[in-house]
C-alpha positions as CSV (number, residue, x, y, z in Angstrom):
1,M,-12.1,-55.9,28.5
2,K,-13.9,-52.9,29.8
3,F,-16.5,-53.2,27.0
4,R,-17.3,-57.0,27.8
5,A,-19.4,-56.5,30.9
6,P,-21.5,-53.5,29.3
7,L,-22.0,-55.6,26.2
8,A,-23.0,-58.7,28.2
9,I,-25.5,-56.6,30.1
10,M,-26.9,-55.2,27.0
11,A,-27.1,-58.7,25.3
12,A,-28.8,-60.1,28.2
13,V,-31.4,-57.1,28.2
14,S,-32.0,-57.5,24.5
15,L,-32.5,-61.2,24.7
16,A,-34.9,-60.8,27.6
17,G,-36.9,-58.5,25.4
18,C,-37.1,-60.9,22.4
19,G,-39.5,-63.5,24.0
20,L,-37.2,-66.0,25.4
21,N,-39.3,-66.3,28.4
22,S,-42.5,-64.8,27.3
23,V,-43.1,-66.9,24.2
24,P,-43.0,-70.3,26.0
25,T,-44.9,-69.0,29.0
26,S,-47.7,-67.7,26.6
27,E,-47.6,-71.0,24.7
28,E,-47.7,-73.1,27.8
29,N,-50.8,-70.9,29.1
30,A,-52.5,-71.6,25.9
31,K,-51.9,-75.3,26.1
32,A,-53.1,-75.3,29.8
33,K,-56.3,-73.6,28.7
34,W,-56.7,-76.1,25.9
35,A,-56.4,-78.8,28.6
36,D,-59.4,-77.1,30.6
37,V,-61.5,-77.2,27.3
38,Q,-60.8,-80.9,27.1
39,A,-61.5,-81.6,30.7
40,A,-64.9,-79.7,30.4
41,Y,-65.8,-81.9,27.2
42,Q,-64.7,-85.0,29.1
43,R,-67.1,-84.0,32.1
44,R,-69.8,-83.6,29.6
45,A,-69.2,-87.0,28.0
46,N,-68.9,-88.7,31.5
47,L,-72.4,-87.4,32.1
48,I,-73.9,-88.9,29.2
49,P,-74.0,-92.4,30.6
50,N,-76.3,-90.9,33.5
51,L,-78.4,-89.5,30.8
52,E,-78.9,-92.8,29.2
53,A,-79.9,-94.5,32.3
54,T,-82.3,-91.7,33.2
55,V,-83.8,-91.3,30.0
56,K,-84.3,-95.0,29.1
57,G,-86.2,-95.3,32.1
58,A,-88.4,-92.3,31.6
59,A,-89.0,-91.7,28.0
60,A,-88.6,-95.0,25.9
61,S,-90.5,-93.1,23.0
62,E,-87.4,-91.0,22.5
63,R,-84.9,-93.7,21.8
64,Q,-83.6,-92.3,18.5
65,I,-82.8,-89.1,20.3
66,L,-80.9,-90.8,22.9
67,T,-79.1,-93.0,20.4
68,D,-78.0,-89.9,18.5
69,V,-76.6,-88.3,21.7
70,I,-74.7,-91.4,22.6
71,S,-73.3,-92.0,19.1
72,A,-72.3,-88.3,18.9
73,R,-70.8,-88.7,22.4
74,A,-68.9,-91.8,21.1
75,R,-67.5,-89.8,18.0
76,A,-66.7,-86.6,20.0
77,T,-64.5,-88.6,22.6
78,Q,-62.5,-90.3,19.9
79,V,-61.2,-87.0,18.5
80,R,-58.3,-85.7,20.5
81,V,-56.1,-82.7,19.8
82,T,-52.9,-82.6,21.9
83,G,-51.1,-79.1,22.7
84,D,-48.7,-79.8,19.9
85,E,-51.5,-80.0,17.3
86,L,-53.1,-76.6,18.3
87,T,-51.5,-75.0,15.1
88,D,-53.1,-77.5,13.1
89,P,-56.5,-76.0,11.5
90,A,-57.5,-79.3,10.2
91,K,-57.2,-81.1,13.6
92,M,-58.9,-78.3,15.3
93,A,-61.8,-78.3,12.9
94,Q,-62.1,-82.1,13.2
95,F,-62.5,-81.7,17.0
96,Q,-64.9,-78.7,16.6
97,A,-67.1,-80.7,14.2
98,A,-67.4,-83.7,16.5
99,Q,-68.1,-81.4,19.6
100,G,-70.7,-79.5,17.3
101,Q,-72.6,-82.9,16.6
102,L,-72.9,-83.7,20.1
103,N,-74.2,-80.1,20.7
104,G,-76.8,-80.7,18.2
105,S,-77.9,-84.0,19.5
106,L,-78.1,-82.7,23.0
107,G,-80.0,-79.6,21.8
108,R,-82.6,-81.9,20.2
109,L,-82.8,-83.8,23.4
110,L,-83.3,-80.8,25.6
111,A,-85.9,-79.5,23.3
112,N,-87.9,-82.8,23.6
113,V,-87.5,-82.5,27.4
114,E,-89.5,-79.2,27.5
115,A,-92.3,-80.9,25.8
116,Y,-92.3,-83.7,28.5
117,P,-93.1,-82.3,31.9
118,E,-93.0,-85.6,33.5
119,L,-89.3,-86.2,32.7
120,K,-88.5,-83.0,34.3
121,S,-90.5,-83.7,37.4
122,Q,-88.1,-86.7,38.2
123,N,-85.5,-85.8,40.6
124,N,-82.8,-87.7,38.8
125,F,-83.4,-86.2,35.5
126,A,-83.6,-82.7,37.1
127,T,-80.3,-83.1,38.9
128,F,-78.8,-84.3,35.6
129,M,-80.1,-81.5,33.7
130,D,-78.6,-78.9,36.3
131,Q,-75.3,-80.8,35.9
132,L,-75.4,-80.6,32.2
133,E,-76.2,-77.0,32.3
134,G,-73.2,-76.5,34.6
135,T,-71.1,-78.4,32.5
136,E,-72.1,-76.4,29.3
137,N,-71.3,-73.2,31.1
138,R,-68.0,-74.6,32.2
139,I,-67.3,-75.5,28.6
140,N,-68.2,-72.0,27.5
141,I,-65.8,-70.4,29.9
142,A,-63.1,-72.9,29.1
143,I,-63.4,-72.0,25.4
144,L,-63.3,-68.3,26.1
145,D,-60.3,-68.7,28.3
146,Y,-58.6,-70.8,25.9
147,N,-59.3,-68.4,23.0
148,K,-58.0,-65.5,25.1
149,A,-54.9,-67.4,25.8
150,V,-54.6,-68.1,22.0
151,Q,-55.0,-64.5,21.2
152,D,-52.3,-63.4,23.7
153,Y,-49.9,-65.9,22.4
154,N,-50.5,-65.1,18.6
155,T,-50.2,-61.4,19.4
156,R,-47.0,-62.2,21.3
157,I,-45.3,-64.1,18.4
158,R,-46.2,-61.5,15.9
159,T,-45.3,-58.3,17.7
160,F,-41.8,-56.9,18.3
161,P,-39.7,-57.7,20.2
162,D,-41.1,-61.1,21.0
163,A,-41.4,-62.0,17.4
164,V,-37.7,-62.1,17.0
165,G,-37.4,-64.8,19.8
166,A,-40.5,-66.6,18.7
167,R,-39.1,-67.0,15.1
168,V,-35.4,-67.3,15.8
169,F,-35.4,-69.6,18.9
170,Y,-38.8,-71.4,18.8
171,G,-40.0,-71.4,15.3
172,A,-43.4,-70.4,16.7
173,K,-46.4,-70.9,14.8
174,P,-49.8,-69.2,15.5
175,M,-52.4,-71.4,17.4
176,V,-55.9,-72.0,16.2
177,P,-58.9,-70.5,18.2
178,Y,-61.9,-72.7,19.1
179,Q,-64.8,-71.7,16.8
180,A,-68.4,-72.7,16.9
181,T,-69.0,-75.2,14.1
182,T,-72.7,-76.2,14.5
183,P,-74.8,-74.6,11.7
184,G,-77.5,-72.5,13.2
185,A,-76.2,-72.8,16.6
186,E,-77.5,-69.2,17.4
187,N,-81.2,-70.4,16.8
188,A,-83.0,-72.4,19.5
189,P,-84.0,-75.9,18.3
190,K,-87.5,-76.3,17.1
191,V,-89.8,-79.2,18.3
192,D,-92.4,-80.4,15.8
193,F,-94.8,-83.1,17.3
194,G,-97.0,-83.1,14.1
195,S,-94.9,-85.4,12.1
């Protein structure tokens, strides 16, 4: 009987150090950061209809680029990844590919805008471009925050003592970080008006 109290205290301290609280806290943090990524992408998708109206009125000759942007937006908004699917590399790759296609389409549009100063001079288009640039920055920050949360979670479930609780109590699997998938994204788009 004298040993029960100290054993209970030692057991509680041991369990506290095994990730019983820190693993789900870390997992929920990563899921919340993923929700921020999705919200930033949704904001961008919501801006596209404004782009459509503005560009249709100002640059009828660029209809194909606009069509590509709208089509890529439609595909990008159809691919969803829930918090429970963050450990599925295939689902993450599908999401990243859809967003990469939209990034490529937007890049072509932005490159053409540089060549058409009359578009840039219109107040609505300038306002839209500012909003789009701000949204792209939000997306980048949200992705950085998500990847940091995933790194923290993945480290936590793999290191002692949290790895014990992660495996025994939660069956935790590593989450997939977000990675750029647009080929050549590090290069500025080129505009060729000769063809």
